NUDOVEX-865464 format. One record per atom (N, C-alpha, C): atom name; x, y, z. Coordinates in Angstrom, 3 decimals, always signed. Layout:
<recs>
- CA, X, Y, Z
...
</recs>
This chain:
<recs>
- N, +106.122, +131.519, +88.818
- CA, +105.410, +130.360, +89.290
- C, +105.995, +129.951, +90.642
- N, +105.129, +129.820, +91.627
- CA, +105.543, +129.384, +92.956
- C, +105.210, +127.904, +93.118
- N, +106.223, +127.119, +93.448
- CA, +106.029, +125.679, +93.671
- C, +106.459, +125.364, +95.099
- N, +105.527, +124.795, +95.856
- CA, +105.805, +124.376, +97.233
- C, +105.403, +122.925, +97.394
- N, +106.031, +122.258, +98.332
- CA, +105.697, +120.881, +98.666
- C, +105.298, +120.830, +100.131
- N, +104.004, +120.672, +100.415
- CA, +103.574, +120.557, +101.811
- C, +104.234, +119.345, +102.471
- N, +104.365, +119.400, +103.768
- CA, +105.007, +118.315, +104.515
- C, +104.068, +117.131, +104.745
- N, +103.015, +117.032, +103.945
- CA, +102.073, +115.913, +104.079
- C, +102.807, +114.583, +103.968
- N, +102.277, +113.594, +104.628
- CA, +102.828, +112.250, +104.500
- C, +102.525, +111.723, +103.097
- N, +103.489, +111.070, +102.465
- CA, +103.227, +110.467, +101.166
- C, +102.321, +109.254, +101.326
- N, +101.783, +108.782, +100.224
- CA, +100.914, +107.599, +100.251
- C, +101.392, +106.608, +99.204
- N, +101.239, +105.346, +99.502
- CA, +101.602, +104.286, +98.570
- C, +100.381, +103.897, +97.749
- N, +100.560, +103.741, +96.459
- CA, +99.486, +103.299, +95.562
- C, +99.867, +101.945, +94.968
- N, +99.231, +100.917, +95.480
- CA, +99.503, +99.549, +95.045
- C, +99.113, +99.330, +93.582
- N, +98.100, +100.048, +93.111
- CA, +97.592, +99.830, +91.757
- C, +98.632, +100.132, +90.678
- N, +99.573, +101.043, +90.967
- CA, +100.603, +101.334, +89.967
- C, +102.008, +101.394, +90.574
- N, +102.166, +100.858, +91.770
- CA, +103.458, +100.757, +92.451
- C, +104.187, +102.098, +92.512
- N, +103.508, +103.085, +93.066
- CA, +104.105, +104.405, +93.210
- C, +103.911, +104.933, +94.630
- N, +104.741, +105.879, +94.980
- CA, +104.555, +106.671, +96.187
- C, +104.126, +108.046, +95.689
- N, +102.987, +108.502, +96.169
- CA, +102.435, +109.774, +95.692
- C, +102.563, +110.846, +96.774
- N, +102.757, +112.060, +96.307
- CA, +102.853, +113.220, +97.170
- C, +102.301, +114.389, +96.371
- N, +102.176, +115.544, +96.991
- CA, +101.587, +116.639, +96.243
- C, +102.466, +117.875, +96.284
- N, +102.292, +118.649, +95.247
- CA, +102.900, +119.970, +95.169
- C, +101.782, +120.987, +95.140
- N, +102.099, +122.188, +95.492
- CA, +101.189, +123.313, +95.313
- C, +101.862, +124.252, +94.315
- N, +101.237, +124.418, +93.174
- CA, +101.762, +125.298, +92.136
- C, +100.846, +126.508, +92.070
- N, +101.398, +127.647, +92.445
- CA, +100.603, +128.871, +92.564
- C, +99.339, +128.626, +93.383
- N, +99.501, +127.827, +94.451
- CA, +98.401, +127.551, +95.365
- C, +97.473, +126.425, +94.956
- N, +97.631, +125.893, +93.749
- CA, +96.769, +124.805, +93.265
- C, +97.456, +123.459, +93.472
- N, +96.735, +122.452, +93.999
- CA, +97.346, +121.144, +94.214
- C, +97.650, +120.435, +92.889
- N, +98.826, +119.840, +92.848
- CA, +99.261, +119.061, +91.685
- C, +99.774, +117.722, +92.205
- N, +99.192, +116.613, +91.761
- CA, +99.669, +115.309, +92.222
- C, +101.025, +114.983, +91.608
- N, +101.877, +114.373, +92.416
- CA, +103.202, +113.937, +91.970
- C, +103.383, +112.494, +92.422
- N, +104.235, +111.771, +91.739
- CA, +104.464, +110.373, +92.106
- C, +105.871, +109.952, +91.695
- N, +106.387, +108.976, +92.405
- CA, +107.645, +108.339, +92.049
- C, +107.429, +106.839, +92.127
- N, +107.961, +106.114, +91.174
- CA, +107.774, +104.662, +91.161
- C, +108.649, +104.008, +92.221
- N, +108.207, +102.858, +92.692
- CA, +109.026, +102.131, +93.655
- C, +110.310, +101.657, +92.977
- N, +110.258, +101.424, +91.686
- CA, +111.464, +101.041, +90.951
- C, +112.510, +102.162, +91.026
- N, +112.076, +103.421, +90.859
- CA, +113.003, +104.549, +90.975
- C, +113.535, +104.661, +92.399
- N, +112.694, +104.405, +93.388
- CA, +113.160, +104.431, +94.781
- C, +114.225, +103.364, +95.004
- N, +114.034, +102.209, +94.408
- CA, +115.014, +101.133, +94.540
- C, +116.301, +101.469, +93.784
- N, +116.178, +101.998, +92.577
- CA, +117.345, +102.263, +91.728
- C, +118.149, +103.482, +92.160
- N, +117.478, +104.507, +92.685
- CA, +118.156, +105.777, +92.912
- C, +118.155, +106.292, +94.347
- N, +117.343, +105.700, +95.207
- CA, +117.203, +106.261, +96.550
- C, +117.412, +105.239, +97.658
- N, +118.065, +104.149, +97.369
- CA, +118.494, +103.229, +98.406
- C, +117.448, +102.339, +99.023
- N, +116.330, +102.115, +98.336
- CA, +115.341, +101.169, +98.862
- C, +115.851, +99.765, +98.560
- N, +116.397, +99.105, +99.572
- CA, +116.976, +97.784, +99.368
- C, +116.013, +96.653, +99.655
- N, +114.868, +96.981, +100.200
- CA, +113.867, +95.958, +100.465
- C, +112.677, +96.207, +99.558
- N, +112.026, +95.166, +99.196
- CA, +110.862, +95.297, +98.326
- C, +109.586, +95.240, +99.158
- N, +109.474, +96.195, +100.055
- CA, +108.272, +96.270, +100.872
- C, +107.923, +97.728, +101.134
- N, +106.731, +97.938, +101.579
- CA, +106.214, +99.282, +101.793
- C, +107.091, +100.100, +102.735
- N, +107.504, +99.518, +103.839
- CA, +108.316, +100.266, +104.801
- C, +109.635, +100.718, +104.183
- N, +110.259, +99.856, +103.419
- CA, +111.527, +100.212, +102.771
- C, +111.347, +101.315, +101.745
- N, +110.275, +101.247, +100.971
- CA, +110.019, +102.285, +99.965
- C, +109.742, +103.628, +100.639
- N, +108.977, +103.611, +101.716
- CA, +108.649, +104.855, +102.399
- C, +109.881, +105.458, +103.083
- N, +110.730, +104.611, +103.653
- CA, +111.980, +105.109, +104.244
- C, +112.855, +105.751, +103.174
- N, +112.946, +105.099, +102.008
- CA, +113.747, +105.651, +100.907
- C, +113.161, +106.978, +100.434
- N, +111.825, +107.070, +100.361
- CA, +111.200, +108.329, +99.972
- C, +111.534, +109.419, +100.977
- N, +111.367, +109.128, +102.258
- CA, +111.636, +110.130, +103.296
- C, +113.094, +110.591, +103.247
- N, +114.018, +109.655, +103.090
- CA, +115.441, +110.006, +103.047
- C, +115.780, +110.819, +101.800
- N, +115.140, +110.514, +100.686
- CA, +115.434, +111.196, +99.434
- C, +114.495, +112.327, +99.089
- N, +113.590, +112.650, +99.992
- CA, +112.543, +113.626, +99.670
- C, +113.066, +114.963, +99.137
- N, +114.107, +115.554, +99.725
- CA, +114.583, +116.822, +99.158
- C, +115.000, +116.687, +97.685
- N, +115.691, +115.626, +97.367
- CA, +116.124, +115.406, +95.974
- C, +114.941, +115.078, +95.068
- N, +114.006, +114.281, +95.561
- CA, +112.807, +113.926, +94.784
- C, +112.008, +115.190, +94.478
- N, +111.827, +116.038, +95.475
- CA, +111.073, +117.281, +95.255
- C, +111.824, +118.214, +94.311
- N, +113.140, +118.243, +94.398
- CA, +113.923, +119.086, +93.493
- C, +113.734, +118.641, +92.040
- N, +113.722, +117.349, +91.814
- CA, +113.504, +116.828, +90.455
- C, +112.066, +117.131, +90.004
- N, +111.105, +116.957, +90.905
- CA, +109.712, +117.235, +90.565
- C, +109.491, +118.716, +90.267
- N, +110.243, +119.558, +90.928
- CA, +110.110, +120.996, +90.726
- C, +110.416, +121.331, +89.293
</recs>
């Protein structure tokens, strides 16, 4: 199984307080998400705003993708 993560920009989903990104598994898109709570607890998001969550996602992206893998 080949799993890749395109360098697409993540998106924030207000409806469920997540940052979503995608993986490609054997070439097929698979949606992935991380909660803003996890970004705050594990990835250094110290502000409760969109910019802080996105900065934390960008900084932690290699680790987030490794866990998603």
